[in-house]
C-alpha positions as CSV (number, residue, x, y, z in Angstrom):
1,M,0.0,0.0,0.0
2,P,1.4,3.4,-0.9
3,T,2.6,5.7,1.8
4,Q,0.2,8.5,2.7
5,P,1.6,12.0,2.0
6,P,1.8,14.1,5.1
7,S,-0.6,16.7,3.7
8,S,-3.4,14.2,3.2
9,P,-3.8,11.8,6.1
10,P,-6.5,9.2,6.0
11,S,-9.8,10.7,6.9
12,A,-10.8,10.3,10.5
13,P,-14.4,9.2,10.6
14,A,-15.4,11.8,13.1
15,T,-13.9,14.5,11.0
16,L,-15.6,13.2,7.9
17,R,-19.0,13.2,9.7
18,E,-18.4,16.7,11.0
19,Q,-17.9,17.9,7.4
20,H,-21.3,16.6,6.4
21,P,-23.7,17.0,9.3
22,T,-27.0,17.5,7.5
23,P,-28.4,16.8,4.0
24,P,-28.1,19.8,1.7
25,Q,-31.5,19.2,0.1
26,R,-34.7,17.5,1.0
27,L,-35.9,14.6,-1.2
28,G,-38.9,16.6,-2.5
29,E,-36.7,19.5,-3.5
30,L,-34.5,17.1,-5.5
31,L,-37.5,15.5,-7.2
32,V,-38.6,19.0,-8.4
33,K,-35.0,19.9,-9.4
34,R,-34.7,16.7,-11.4
35,G,-38.1,17.3,-13.1
36,D,-39.8,14.2,-11.6
37,I,-42.5,16.3,-10.0
38,T,-43.6,20.0,-10.1
39,A,-43.4,22.5,-7.2
40,D,-47.2,22.3,-7.0
41,E,-47.1,18.5,-6.8
42,L,-44.5,18.8,-4.0
43,D,-46.8,21.1,-2.1
44,M,-49.6,18.5,-2.5
45,L,-47.3,15.7,-1.3
46,L,-46.2,17.7,1.8
47,E,-49.8,18.4,2.7
48,A,-50.6,14.6,2.3
49,Q,-47.5,13.8,4.4
50,R,-48.7,16.1,7.2
51,S,-52.0,14.2,7.4
52,R,-50.9,10.7,6.6
53,R,-47.4,10.7,8.2
54,E,-45.9,8.6,5.5
55,P,-42.5,9.0,3.9
56,L,-42.5,11.4,1.0
57,G,-41.1,8.9,-1.4
58,I,-44.0,6.4,-0.7
59,L,-46.5,9.2,-1.3
60,A,-44.8,10.4,-4.5
61,E,-45.0,6.8,-5.8
62,E,-48.5,6.2,-4.7
63,L,-50.2,9.5,-5.5
64,L,-48.2,10.7,-8.5
65,G,-46.8,7.5,-10.0
66,V,-43.2,8.6,-9.5
67,S,-41.1,5.6,-10.5
68,P,-39.1,3.7,-7.8
69,L,-36.0,4.2,-10.0
70,A,-36.5,8.0,-10.0
71,L,-37.0,8.0,-6.2
72,E,-33.9,5.8,-5.8
73,E,-31.8,8.1,-7.9
74,A,-33.0,11.2,-6.1
75,W,-32.4,9.5,-2.7
76,A,-28.8,8.6,-3.8
77,E,-28.2,12.2,-4.8
78,Q,-29.5,13.4,-1.4
79,F,-27.4,10.8,0.4
80,A,-24.3,11.9,-1.5
81,G,-24.8,15.4,-0.2
82,F,-24.4,14.4,3.4
83,T,-21.9,11.5,3.5
84,A,-18.2,11.8,2.9
85,N,-16.6,11.5,-0.5
86,I,-13.2,9.8,-0.2
87,N,-10.4,8.4,-2.3
88,P,-10.3,4.7,-1.2
89,L,-6.8,4.4,-2.7
90,L,-5.5,6.8,-0.1
91,E,-7.5,5.6,2.9
92,R,-6.4,3.0,5.4
93,V,-7.9,-0.4,4.7
94,E,-7.9,-3.2,7.3
95,P,-7.3,-6.7,6.0
96,A,-9.7,-8.1,8.7
97,V,-12.5,-5.9,7.3
98,L,-11.7,-6.8,3.7
99,S,-12.0,-10.5,4.5
100,T,-15.7,-10.0,5.6
101,V,-16.8,-10.1,1.9
102,S,-15.8,-12.3,-1.0
103,T,-14.4,-11.0,-4.3
104,R,-17.7,-11.8,-5.9
105,Q,-19.6,-9.8,-3.3
106,A,-17.3,-6.8,-3.6
107,W,-17.7,-6.6,-7.3
108,Q,-21.4,-7.6,-7.5
109,F,-22.5,-5.0,-5.0
110,R,-19.8,-2.5,-5.9
111,L,-18.5,-2.0,-2.4
112,L,-15.2,-1.9,-0.5
113,P,-15.4,-2.6,3.2
114,M,-12.5,-0.5,4.6
115,R,-12.1,-0.5,8.3
116,Y,-13.8,-0.5,11.7
117,D,-14.6,2.7,13.4
118,G,-15.5,1.5,16.9
119,R,-18.4,-0.8,16.2
120,E,-19.2,0.6,12.7
121,V,-17.8,-0.7,9.5
122,M,-16.8,2.0,7.0
123,V,-17.9,0.8,3.5
124,C,-17.1,2.7,0.2
125,T,-19.2,2.6,-2.9
126,C,-20.1,5.1,-5.7
127,Q,-23.3,7.2,-6.0
128,R,-24.7,5.3,-9.0
129,Q,-24.4,2.0,-7.1
130,L,-25.4,3.3,-3.7
131,A,-28.8,1.6,-3.4
132,R,-27.4,-1.8,-4.4
133,A,-24.4,-1.5,-2.1
134,L,-26.5,-0.2,0.8
135,R,-29.0,-3.0,0.6
136,F,-26.2,-5.6,0.7
137,A,-24.2,-3.8,3.4
138,Y,-27.1,-3.4,5.8
139,R,-28.0,-7.1,5.4
140,H,-24.4,-8.2,5.6
141,F,-23.0,-5.9,8.3
142,G,-26.2,-4.8,10.0
143,P,-27.0,-1.2,10.9
144,A,-23.5,-0.6,12.3
145,C,-22.4,0.4,8.8
146,W,-21.2,3.8,7.6
147,I,-21.3,4.3,3.8
148,V,-18.9,6.7,2.2
149,L,-18.6,7.5,-1.5
150,S,-16.0,7.6,-4.2
151,D,-16.1,8.3,-7.9
152,E,-16.6,5.1,-10.0
153,N,-13.1,5.1,-11.6
154,T,-11.3,5.3,-8.2
155,L,-13.6,2.7,-6.7
156,Y,-12.8,0.4,-9.6
157,A,-9.1,0.9,-9.0
158,A,-9.4,0.2,-5.3
159,L,-11.5,-2.9,-6.0
160,Q,-8.8,-4.1,-8.4
161,R,-6.2,-3.5,-5.7
162,H,-7.9,-5.4,-3.0
163,F,-10.1,-7.8,-4.9
164,P,-8.3,-8.4,-8.3
165,M,-10.7,-9.5,-11.0
166,N,-10.4,-9.9,-14.7
167,I,-13.0,-7.3,-15.7
168,S,-12.3,-4.2,-17.7
169,R,-13.2,-0.7,-16.5
170,D,-15.7,-0.3,-19.4
171,E,-17.4,-3.6,-18.5
172,W,-17.6,-2.6,-14.9
173,L,-19.1,0.8,-15.8
174,G,-21.5,-0.9,-18.2
175,H,-20.0,0.5,-21.4
176,A,-19.1,-2.8,-22.9
177,A,-20.4,-3.4,-26.4
């Protein structure tokens, strides 16, 4: 593993969390920004939410027919706004944590378990694969899991470093012909 330059030490989990304390946008605002719903539809959903006390995403799907995929993409964008973005090639990775998943699982679910932070497992994925990685991580590690994000190319390189597999970057990104 390459030596860490003195000016960029591995991110301390508490420091990363302090940098991203709250989500920058609410889900409804993101749905409007993305064009999935209008501002008037958001107002209607918020009114329905006040009386029914159900999550906005469920109401958007039920009352407006917003697709689960659109909701998942908006949620991933929201999540990306309040979790840390890291470079997994520069972060400390603990072999004991790596060994908690197989090579197949790491590549299939697009995740890299990195280290323990107290009782939590720090797991890296990319925004496009967030929902898939999160579903697996919570089933596999339980709720004591902290998801951080990386760009896809860097995550690919980190997965190749720790879980070598004969797969091209284009295949992994879904660009293969």
